[in-house]
MIDOVO-679940 format. One record per residue (C-alpha): residue number from 1; z, x, y; residue in one letter. Coordinates in nm, 2 decimals. Layout:
N
<site seq="NUM" pz="Z" px="X" py="Y" type="A"/>
...
! end
This chain:
318
<site seq="1" pz="1.17" px="2.27" py="0.16" type="X"/>
<site seq="2" pz="0.83" px="2.09" py="-0.04" type="X"/>
<site seq="3" pz="0.98" px="2.01" py="-0.39" type="X"/>
<site seq="4" pz="0.89" px="2.27" py="-0.63" type="X"/>
<site seq="5" pz="0.64" px="1.99" py="-0.84" type="X"/>
<site seq="6" pz="0.47" px="1.93" py="-0.57" type="X"/>
<site seq="7" pz="0.37" px="2.27" py="-0.49" type="X"/>
<site seq="8" pz="0.31" px="2.31" py="-0.85" type="X"/>
<site seq="9" pz="0.05" px="2.03" py="-0.79" type="X"/>
<site seq="10" pz="-0.04" px="2.17" py="-0.48" type="X"/>
<site seq="11" pz="-0.13" px="2.53" py="-0.63" type="X"/>
<site seq="12" pz="-0.29" px="2.40" py="-0.94" type="X"/>
<site seq="13" pz="-0.54" px="2.18" py="-0.73" type="X"/>
<site seq="14" pz="-0.60" px="2.54" py="-0.54" type="X"/>
<site seq="15" pz="-0.63" px="2.69" py="-0.91" type="X"/>
<site seq="16" pz="-0.93" px="2.46" py="-1.01" type="X"/>
<site seq="17" pz="-1.14" px="2.47" py="-0.69" type="X"/>
<site seq="18" pz="-1.04" px="2.06" py="-0.67" type="X"/>
<site seq="19" pz="-1.31" px="2.01" py="-0.33" type="X"/>
<site seq="20" pz="-1.06" px="1.88" py="-0.02" type="X"/>
<site seq="21" pz="-1.17" px="1.49" py="0.00" type="X"/>
<site seq="22" pz="-1.36" px="1.49" py="0.34" type="X"/>
<site seq="23" pz="-1.63" px="1.77" py="0.21" type="X"/>
<site seq="24" pz="-1.69" px="1.47" py="-0.04" type="X"/>
<site seq="25" pz="-2.01" px="1.15" py="-0.03" type="X"/>
<site seq="26" pz="-1.76" px="0.85" py="-0.06" type="X"/>
<site seq="27" pz="-1.93" px="0.79" py="-0.38" type="X"/>
<site seq="28" pz="-1.79" px="1.14" py="-0.51" type="X"/>
<site seq="29" pz="-1.44" px="1.12" py="-0.35" type="X"/>
<site seq="30" pz="-1.38" px="0.77" py="-0.50" type="X"/>
<site seq="31" pz="-1.48" px="0.92" py="-0.83" type="X"/>
<site seq="32" pz="-1.28" px="1.26" py="-0.82" type="X"/>
<site seq="33" pz="-1.01" px="1.00" py="-0.68" type="X"/>
<site seq="34" pz="-1.06" px="0.76" py="-1.01" type="X"/>
<site seq="35" pz="-1.04" px="1.06" py="-1.25" type="X"/>
<site seq="36" pz="-0.75" px="1.22" py="-1.13" type="X"/>
<site seq="37" pz="-0.52" px="0.94" py="-1.29" type="X"/>
<site seq="38" pz="-0.51" px="1.15" py="-1.62" type="X"/>
<site seq="39" pz="-0.35" px="1.45" py="-1.50" type="X"/>
<site seq="40" pz="-0.14" px="1.28" py="-1.24" type="X"/>
<site seq="41" pz="0.01" px="0.93" py="-1.33" type="X"/>
<site seq="42" pz="0.27" px="0.81" py="-1.63" type="X"/>
<site seq="43" pz="0.15" px="0.59" py="-1.90" type="X"/>
<site seq="44" pz="0.04" px="0.27" py="-1.82" type="X"/>
<site seq="45" pz="0.33" px="0.00" py="-1.91" type="X"/>
<site seq="46" pz="0.30" px="-0.30" py="-2.12" type="X"/>
<site seq="47" pz="0.24" px="-0.63" py="-1.94" type="X"/>
<site seq="48" pz="0.32" px="-1.00" py="-2.11" type="X"/>
<site seq="49" pz="-0.06" px="-1.06" py="-1.95" type="X"/>
<site seq="50" pz="-0.31" px="-0.91" py="-1.71" type="X"/>
<site seq="51" pz="-0.57" px="-1.13" py="-1.59" type="X"/>
<site seq="52" pz="-0.85" px="-1.10" py="-1.37" type="X"/>
<site seq="53" pz="-0.83" px="-1.36" py="-1.10" type="X"/>
<site seq="54" pz="-1.13" px="-1.41" py="-0.83" type="X"/>
<site seq="55" pz="-1.03" px="-1.50" py="-0.47" type="X"/>
<site seq="56" pz="-1.27" px="-1.62" py="-0.21" type="X"/>
<site seq="57" pz="-1.32" px="-1.49" py="0.16" type="X"/>
<site seq="58" pz="-1.55" px="-1.45" py="0.46" type="X"/>
<site seq="59" pz="-1.75" px="-1.18" py="0.30" type="X"/>
<site seq="60" pz="-1.79" px="-1.32" py="-0.04" type="X"/>
<site seq="61" pz="-1.56" px="-1.31" py="-0.34" type="X"/>
<site seq="62" pz="-1.22" px="-1.06" py="-0.38" type="X"/>
<site seq="63" pz="-1.19" px="-0.93" py="-0.76" type="X"/>
<site seq="64" pz="-0.84" px="-0.97" py="-0.79" type="X"/>
<site seq="65" pz="-0.55" px="-0.87" py="-1.14" type="X"/>
<site seq="66" pz="-0.26" px="-1.03" py="-1.13" type="X"/>
<site seq="67" pz="0.02" px="-0.79" py="-1.41" type="X"/>
<site seq="68" pz="0.31" px="-1.13" py="-1.57" type="X"/>
<site seq="69" pz="0.61" px="-0.89" py="-1.70" type="X"/>
<site seq="70" pz="0.72" px="-0.96" py="-2.01" type="X"/>
<site seq="71" pz="1.08" px="-1.17" py="-2.01" type="X"/>
<site seq="72" pz="1.00" px="-1.34" py="-1.63" type="X"/>
<site seq="73" pz="1.07" px="-1.63" py="-1.55" type="X"/>
<site seq="74" pz="0.83" px="-1.92" py="-1.48" type="X"/>
<site seq="75" pz="0.72" px="-1.98" py="-1.20" type="X"/>
<site seq="76" pz="0.74" px="-1.59" py="-1.07" type="X"/>
<site seq="77" pz="0.79" px="-1.44" py="-0.80" type="X"/>
<site seq="78" pz="0.47" px="-1.20" py="-0.69" type="X"/>
<site seq="79" pz="0.40" px="-0.91" py="-0.49" type="X"/>
<site seq="80" pz="0.03" px="-0.96" py="-0.35" type="X"/>
<site seq="81" pz="-0.09" px="-0.53" py="-0.38" type="X"/>
<site seq="82" pz="-0.30" px="-0.38" py="-0.15" type="X"/>
<site seq="83" pz="-0.42" px="-0.02" py="-0.30" type="X"/>
<site seq="84" pz="-0.40" px="0.32" py="-0.04" type="X"/>
<site seq="85" pz="-0.70" px="0.54" py="-0.10" type="X"/>
<site seq="86" pz="-0.77" px="0.57" py="0.34" type="X"/>
<site seq="87" pz="-0.99" px="0.22" py="0.33" type="X"/>
<site seq="88" pz="-1.31" px="0.43" py="0.12" type="X"/>
<site seq="89" pz="-1.14" px="0.49" py="-0.18" type="X"/>
<site seq="90" pz="-0.94" px="0.31" py="-0.45" type="X"/>
<site seq="91" pz="-0.97" px="0.02" py="-0.67" type="X"/>
<site seq="92" pz="-0.78" px="-0.19" py="-0.91" type="X"/>
<site seq="93" pz="-0.75" px="0.11" py="-1.17" type="X"/>
<site seq="94" pz="-0.60" px="0.39" py="-0.96" type="X"/>
<site seq="95" pz="-0.40" px="0.20" py="-0.89" type="X"/>
<site seq="96" pz="-0.29" px="-0.01" py="-1.25" type="X"/>
<site seq="97" pz="-0.04" px="0.21" py="-1.39" type="X"/>
<site seq="98" pz="0.20" px="0.19" py="-1.01" type="X"/>
<site seq="99" pz="0.10" px="-0.26" py="-1.03" type="X"/>
<site seq="100" pz="0.24" px="-0.23" py="-1.36" type="X"/>
<site seq="101" pz="0.54" px="0.02" py="-1.33" type="X"/>
<site seq="102" pz="0.63" px="-0.23" py="-1.02" type="X"/>
<site seq="103" pz="0.57" px="-0.59" py="-1.21" type="X"/>
<site seq="104" pz="0.80" px="-0.38" py="-1.48" type="X"/>
<site seq="105" pz="1.11" px="-0.29" py="-1.29" type="X"/>
<site seq="106" pz="1.09" px="-0.53" py="-1.04" type="X"/>
<site seq="107" pz="1.08" px="-0.85" py="-1.30" type="X"/>
<site seq="108" pz="0.82" px="-1.02" py="-1.06" type="X"/>
<site seq="109" pz="0.43" px="-1.07" py="-1.11" type="X"/>
<site seq="110" pz="0.18" px="-0.84" py="-0.93" type="X"/>
<site seq="111" pz="-0.18" px="-0.94" py="-0.78" type="X"/>
<site seq="112" pz="-0.36" px="-0.60" py="-0.68" type="X"/>
<site seq="113" pz="-0.63" px="-0.67" py="-0.46" type="X"/>
<site seq="114" pz="-0.97" px="-0.46" py="-0.48" type="X"/>
<site seq="115" pz="-1.10" px="-0.56" py="-0.08" type="X"/>
<site seq="116" pz="-1.41" px="-0.41" py="0.09" type="X"/>
<site seq="117" pz="-1.40" px="-0.05" py="0.22" type="X"/>
<site seq="118" pz="-1.56" px="0.14" py="0.42" type="X"/>
<site seq="119" pz="-1.87" px="0.25" py="0.51" type="X"/>
<site seq="120" pz="-2.05" px="-0.03" py="0.30" type="X"/>
<site seq="121" pz="-1.77" px="-0.31" py="0.50" type="X"/>
<site seq="122" pz="-1.62" px="-0.11" py="0.81" type="X"/>
<site seq="123" pz="-1.32" px="-0.31" py="1.01" type="X"/>
<site seq="124" pz="-1.21" px="-0.56" py="0.99" type="X"/>
<site seq="125" pz="-1.40" px="-0.63" py="0.64" type="X"/>
<site seq="126" pz="-1.09" px="-0.46" py="0.43" type="X"/>
<site seq="127" pz="-0.79" px="-0.72" py="0.70" type="X"/>
<site seq="128" pz="-0.97" px="-1.06" py="0.62" type="X"/>
<site seq="129" pz="-1.00" px="-0.96" py="0.28" type="X"/>
<site seq="130" pz="-0.62" px="-0.92" py="0.21" type="X"/>
<site seq="131" pz="-0.59" px="-1.21" py="0.43" type="X"/>
<site seq="132" pz="-0.79" px="-1.45" py="0.22" type="X"/>
<site seq="133" pz="-0.65" px="-1.32" py="-0.10" type="X"/>
<site seq="134" pz="-0.22" px="-1.36" py="0.00" type="X"/>
<site seq="135" pz="-0.36" px="-1.73" py="0.17" type="X"/>
<site seq="136" pz="-0.57" px="-1.74" py="-0.24" type="X"/>
<site seq="137" pz="-0.27" px="-1.65" py="-0.39" type="X"/>
<site seq="138" pz="-0.05" px="-1.87" py="-0.23" type="X"/>
<site seq="139" pz="-0.31" px="-2.21" py="-0.25" type="X"/>
<site seq="140" pz="-0.31" px="-2.15" py="-0.64" type="X"/>
<site seq="141" pz="0.01" px="-1.95" py="-0.71" type="X"/>
<site seq="142" pz="0.12" px="-2.32" py="-0.90" type="X"/>
<site seq="143" pz="-0.16" px="-2.34" py="-1.11" type="X"/>
<site seq="144" pz="-0.13" px="-1.94" py="-1.18" type="X"/>
<site seq="145" pz="0.25" px="-2.00" py="-1.26" type="X"/>
<site seq="146" pz="0.40" px="-1.83" py="-0.93" type="X"/>
<site seq="147" pz="0.62" px="-1.94" py="-0.66" type="X"/>
<site seq="148" pz="0.46" px="-2.02" py="-0.34" type="X"/>
<site seq="149" pz="0.76" px="-1.97" py="-0.21" type="X"/>
<site seq="150" pz="0.89" px="-1.61" py="-0.37" type="X"/>
<site seq="151" pz="0.60" px="-1.40" py="-0.24" type="X"/>
<site seq="152" pz="0.56" px="-1.04" py="-0.07" type="X"/>
<site seq="153" pz="0.32" px="-0.84" py="0.05" type="X"/>
<site seq="154" pz="0.29" px="-0.39" py="-0.01" type="X"/>
<site seq="155" pz="0.06" px="-0.09" py="0.02" type="X"/>
<site seq="156" pz="0.06" px="0.26" py="-0.01" type="X"/>
<site seq="157" pz="-0.11" px="0.45" py="0.25" type="X"/>
<site seq="158" pz="-0.37" px="0.27" py="0.45" type="X"/>
<site seq="159" pz="-0.33" px="-0.04" py="0.13" type="X"/>
<site seq="160" pz="0.02" px="-0.03" py="0.36" type="X"/>
<site seq="161" pz="-0.16" px="-0.08" py="0.71" type="X"/>
<site seq="162" pz="-0.33" px="-0.35" py="0.55" type="X"/>
<site seq="163" pz="0.02" px="-0.51" py="0.47" type="X"/>
<site seq="164" pz="0.16" px="-0.44" py="0.76" type="X"/>
<site seq="165" pz="-0.14" px="-0.61" py="0.99" type="X"/>
<site seq="166" pz="-0.15" px="-0.88" py="0.73" type="X"/>
<site seq="167" pz="0.20" px="-0.94" py="0.77" type="X"/>
<site seq="168" pz="0.14" px="-0.96" py="1.20" type="X"/>
<site seq="169" pz="-0.18" px="-1.16" py="1.12" type="X"/>
<site seq="170" pz="-0.02" px="-1.43" py="0.91" type="X"/>
<site seq="171" pz="0.30" px="-1.51" py="1.14" type="X"/>
<site seq="172" pz="-0.03" px="-1.57" py="1.40" type="X"/>
<site seq="173" pz="-0.17" px="-1.81" py="1.13" type="X"/>
<site seq="174" pz="0.04" px="-2.16" py="1.26" type="X"/>
<site seq="175" pz="0.01" px="-2.43" py="0.93" type="X"/>
<site seq="176" pz="-0.17" px="-2.13" py="0.71" type="X"/>
<site seq="177" pz="0.09" px="-1.90" py="0.72" type="X"/>
<site seq="178" pz="0.24" px="-1.76" py="0.38" type="X"/>
<site seq="179" pz="0.64" px="-1.75" py="0.40" type="X"/>
<site seq="180" pz="0.65" px="-1.37" py="0.28" type="X"/>
<site seq="181" pz="0.96" px="-1.26" py="0.19" type="X"/>
<site seq="182" pz="0.94" px="-0.88" py="0.21" type="X"/>
<site seq="183" pz="0.68" px="-0.63" py="0.36" type="X"/>
<site seq="184" pz="0.67" px="-0.27" py="0.14" type="X"/>
<site seq="185" pz="0.54" px="0.01" py="0.31" type="X"/>
<site seq="186" pz="0.50" px="0.28" py="0.14" type="X"/>
<site seq="187" pz="0.38" px="0.57" py="0.36" type="X"/>
<site seq="188" pz="0.18" px="0.35" py="0.61" type="X"/>
<site seq="189" pz="-0.08" px="0.42" py="0.85" type="X"/>
<site seq="190" pz="0.06" px="0.24" py="1.15" type="X"/>
<site seq="191" pz="-0.15" px="0.42" py="1.44" type="X"/>
<site seq="192" pz="-0.48" px="0.51" py="1.38" type="X"/>
<site seq="193" pz="-0.52" px="0.75" py="1.73" type="X"/>
<site seq="194" pz="-0.33" px="1.00" py="1.48" type="X"/>
<site seq="195" pz="-0.13" px="1.08" py="1.77" type="X"/>
<site seq="196" pz="0.21" px="1.16" py="1.60" type="X"/>
<site seq="197" pz="0.41" px="1.51" py="1.58" type="X"/>
<site seq="198" pz="0.36" px="1.51" py="1.20" type="X"/>
<site seq="199" pz="0.00" px="1.52" py="1.24" type="X"/>
<site seq="200" pz="0.00" px="1.85" py="1.36" type="X"/>
<site seq="201" pz="0.36" px="1.97" py="1.18" type="X"/>
<site seq="202" pz="0.20" px="1.87" py="0.81" type="X"/>
<site seq="203" pz="-0.21" px="1.80" py="0.93" type="X"/>
<site seq="204" pz="-0.28" px="2.13" py="0.63" type="X"/>
<site seq="205" pz="-0.15" px="2.25" py="0.32" type="X"/>
<site seq="206" pz="-0.01" px="1.94" py="0.17" type="X"/>
<site seq="207" pz="-0.32" px="1.71" py="0.05" type="X"/>
<site seq="208" pz="-0.38" px="1.50" py="0.28" type="X"/>
<site seq="209" pz="-0.50" px="1.64" py="0.63" type="X"/>
<site seq="210" pz="-0.63" px="1.61" py="0.95" type="X"/>
<site seq="211" pz="-0.97" px="1.66" py="0.85" type="X"/>
<site seq="212" pz="-0.92" px="1.42" py="0.58" type="X"/>
<site seq="213" pz="-0.82" px="1.17" py="0.83" type="X"/>
<site seq="214" pz="-1.08" px="1.21" py="1.03" type="X"/>
<site seq="215" pz="-1.27" px="1.17" py="0.81" type="X"/>
<site seq="216" pz="-1.12" px="0.80" py="0.62" type="X"/>
<site seq="217" pz="-1.09" px="0.67" py="1.02" type="X"/>
<site seq="218" pz="-1.44" px="0.75" py="1.03" type="X"/>
<site seq="219" pz="-1.61" px="0.60" py="0.74" type="X"/>
<site seq="220" pz="-1.35" px="0.27" py="0.83" type="X"/>
<site seq="221" pz="-1.41" px="0.20" py="1.19" type="X"/>
<site seq="222" pz="-1.76" px="0.25" py="1.42" type="X"/>
<site seq="223" pz="-1.62" px="0.27" py="1.70" type="X"/>
<site seq="224" pz="-1.32" px="0.46" py="1.82" type="X"/>
<site seq="225" pz="-1.21" px="0.16" py="2.10" type="X"/>
<site seq="226" pz="-1.08" px="-0.03" py="1.80" type="X"/>
<site seq="227" pz="-0.78" px="0.25" py="1.78" type="X"/>
<site seq="228" pz="-0.59" px="0.05" py="1.98" type="X"/>
<site seq="229" pz="-0.65" px="-0.31" py="1.78" type="X"/>
<site seq="230" pz="-0.37" px="-0.41" py="1.62" type="X"/>
<site seq="231" pz="-0.57" px="-0.50" py="1.33" type="X"/>
<site seq="232" pz="-0.60" px="-0.09" py="1.27" type="X"/>
<site seq="233" pz="-0.29" px="0.03" py="1.45" type="X"/>
<site seq="234" pz="0.03" px="-0.23" py="1.39" type="X"/>
<site seq="235" pz="0.23" px="0.00" py="1.59" type="X"/>
<site seq="236" pz="0.05" px="-0.09" py="1.92" type="X"/>
<site seq="237" pz="0.08" px="-0.47" py="1.93" type="X"/>
<site seq="238" pz="0.32" px="-0.58" py="2.16" type="X"/>
<site seq="239" pz="0.52" px="-0.85" py="1.96" type="X"/>
<site seq="240" pz="0.68" px="-0.69" py="1.66" type="X"/>
<site seq="241" pz="0.97" px="-0.92" py="1.58" type="X"/>
<site seq="242" pz="1.01" px="-1.24" py="1.38" type="X"/>
<site seq="243" pz="0.85" px="-1.05" py="1.06" type="X"/>
<site seq="244" pz="0.94" px="-1.00" py="0.72" type="X"/>
<site seq="245" pz="1.16" px="-0.75" py="0.63" type="X"/>
<site seq="246" pz="1.03" px="-0.44" py="0.57" type="X"/>
<site seq="247" pz="1.12" px="-0.15" py="0.32" type="X"/>
<site seq="248" pz="0.96" px="0.17" py="0.50" type="X"/>
<site seq="249" pz="0.89" px="0.51" py="0.26" type="X"/>
<site seq="250" pz="0.74" px="0.86" py="0.40" type="X"/>
<site seq="251" pz="0.73" px="1.14" py="0.29" type="X"/>
<site seq="252" pz="0.90" px="1.48" py="0.45" type="X"/>
<site seq="253" pz="0.52" px="1.67" py="0.44" type="X"/>
<site seq="254" pz="0.30" px="1.36" py="0.51" type="X"/>
<site seq="255" pz="0.11" px="1.33" py="0.82" type="X"/>
<site seq="256" pz="0.17" px="0.98" py="0.86" type="X"/>
<site seq="257" pz="0.56" px="1.06" py="0.83" type="X"/>
<site seq="258" pz="0.64" px="1.04" py="1.16" type="X"/>
<site seq="259" pz="0.45" px="0.69" py="1.25" type="X"/>
<site seq="260" pz="0.60" px="0.53" py="0.92" type="X"/>
<site seq="261" pz="0.92" px="0.56" py="1.16" type="X"/>
<site seq="262" pz="0.81" px="0.44" py="1.46" type="X"/>
<site seq="263" pz="0.72" px="0.15" py="1.29" type="X"/>
<site seq="264" pz="1.06" px="0.12" py="1.10" type="X"/>
<site seq="265" pz="1.21" px="0.18" py="1.44" type="X"/>
<site seq="266" pz="0.98" px="-0.02" py="1.67" type="X"/>
<site seq="267" pz="1.04" px="-0.34" py="1.39" type="X"/>
<site seq="268" pz="1.48" px="-0.29" py="1.53" type="X"/>
<site seq="269" pz="1.39" px="-0.31" py="1.76" type="X"/>
<site seq="270" pz="1.24" px="-0.61" py="1.76" type="X"/>
<site seq="271" pz="1.47" px="-0.78" py="1.57" type="X"/>
<site seq="272" pz="1.29" px="-0.76" py="1.26" type="X"/>
<site seq="273" pz="1.53" px="-0.64" py="0.98" type="X"/>
<site seq="274" pz="1.39" px="-0.32" py="0.84" type="X"/>
<site seq="275" pz="1.52" px="-0.04" py="0.64" type="X"/>
<site seq="276" pz="1.32" px="0.32" py="0.64" type="X"/>
<site seq="277" pz="1.35" px="0.62" py="0.31" type="X"/>
<site seq="278" pz="1.16" px="0.94" py="0.39" type="X"/>
<site seq="279" pz="1.11" px="1.15" py="0.02" type="X"/>
<site seq="280" pz="1.18" px="1.45" py="0.26" type="X"/>
<site seq="281" pz="1.02" px="1.73" py="0.03" type="X"/>
<site seq="282" pz="0.72" px="1.55" py="-0.07" type="X"/>
<site seq="283" pz="0.35" px="1.49" py="0.00" type="X"/>
<site seq="284" pz="0.18" px="1.17" py="0.05" type="X"/>
<site seq="285" pz="0.06" px="1.03" py="-0.24" type="X"/>
<site seq="286" pz="0.31" px="1.09" py="-0.45" type="X"/>
<site seq="287" pz="0.43" px="0.76" py="-0.60" type="X"/>
<site seq="288" pz="0.15" px="0.70" py="-0.81" type="X"/>
<site seq="289" pz="0.25" px="1.07" py="-0.97" type="X"/>
<site seq="290" pz="0.51" px="1.02" py="-1.18" type="X"/>
<site seq="291" pz="0.38" px="1.20" py="-1.47" type="X"/>
<site seq="292" pz="0.39" px="1.55" py="-1.28" type="X"/>
<site seq="293" pz="0.66" px="1.45" py="-0.96" type="X"/>
<site seq="294" pz="0.99" px="1.29" py="-1.06" type="X"/>
<site seq="295" pz="1.06" px="1.21" py="-0.73" type="X"/>
<site seq="296" pz="0.83" px="0.96" py="-0.80" type="X"/>
<site seq="297" pz="1.01" px="0.72" py="-1.03" type="X"/>
<site seq="298" pz="1.28" px="0.74" py="-0.85" type="X"/>
<site seq="299" pz="1.07" px="0.59" py="-0.52" type="X"/>
<site seq="300" pz="0.93" px="0.34" py="-0.73" type="X"/>
<site seq="301" pz="1.29" px="0.18" py="-0.89" type="X"/>
<site seq="302" pz="1.35" px="0.19" py="-0.48" type="X"/>
<site seq="303" pz="1.09" px="0.02" py="-0.42" type="X"/>
<site seq="304" pz="1.16" px="-0.24" py="-0.67" type="X"/>
<site seq="305" pz="1.49" px="-0.29" py="-0.65" type="X"/>
<site seq="306" pz="1.39" px="-0.39" py="-0.27" type="X"/>
<site seq="307" pz="1.16" px="-0.61" py="-0.42" type="X"/>
<site seq="308" pz="1.46" px="-0.81" py="-0.62" type="X"/>
<site seq="309" pz="1.65" px="-0.85" py="-0.38" type="X"/>
<site seq="310" pz="1.38" px="-1.04" py="-0.19" type="X"/>
<site seq="311" pz="1.26" px="-1.23" py="-0.47" type="X"/>
<site seq="312" pz="1.58" px="-1.28" py="-0.66" type="X"/>
<site seq="313" pz="1.58" px="-1.54" py="-0.94" type="X"/>
<site seq="314" pz="1.57" px="-1.91" py="-0.88" type="X"/>
<site seq="315" pz="1.87" px="-1.93" py="-1.08" type="X"/>
<site seq="316" pz="2.03" px="-1.58" py="-0.85" type="X"/>
<site seq="317" pz="1.95" px="-1.75" py="-0.53" type="X"/>
<site seq="318" pz="2.15" px="-2.12" py="-0.68" type="X"/>
! end
């Protein structure tokens, strides 16, 4: 059964004539995504510090935003966060509230990454930016009051995809590898072929549709041969062992549900510690919608609990 609150949200969108994302230009889609915050997102929580930063990468500067919660010890553990939005939409502002929630409830810093997106910057530009941002945060940790030994990565949807990909790329980086404690994968896209059964069963009527997925994929990837590249489809990597522990969250009425489950199972089969939780009555994107979906707060709390376990304070670790 679909959560009654999610059903009410979908009905409201129909009544207000909200256009499907795939019918919009990327610029229009980004504007709608940003405007939706006022309807669905809670009020932003106060932070001890919010800093605008800039990392360097192969394609140029990468805007970042650092959140430091009240009461956090120094040096502070940190989550490097990659926003969702189909590799086309989303920015530091669309996920500002979620980053503040995670920082506040987990007691760690969060660094949000404004990576390049399609169609202006196609695959693998987003991957390059996300990996570069992680390395920059690790290298600059001391000057930022962060702990380079207590770093996690995470993201939702496209950001979950990028988190999984970065974890794999980081593992193969040799001496450049950052010691990661957790990968937080919130309804991640893990297989660009879009062949899991939930793409059919949940492909219409639940906000994210098969047409919108095709729209995102078309703007991000310029050649279908890339679908089998693990930097697009981490599920297809031949070796998922020796990766950071993962928490994989999915939603029951999400087209991406089954590939999230498949990725969690593949991690476990390869010997990587993974936990899987499906919010059976929810839709894709629900974790940012705490103003209208009560289960969003539950999901945020679950993520924060996982971060606290993975990134214990120095005193607790001792």
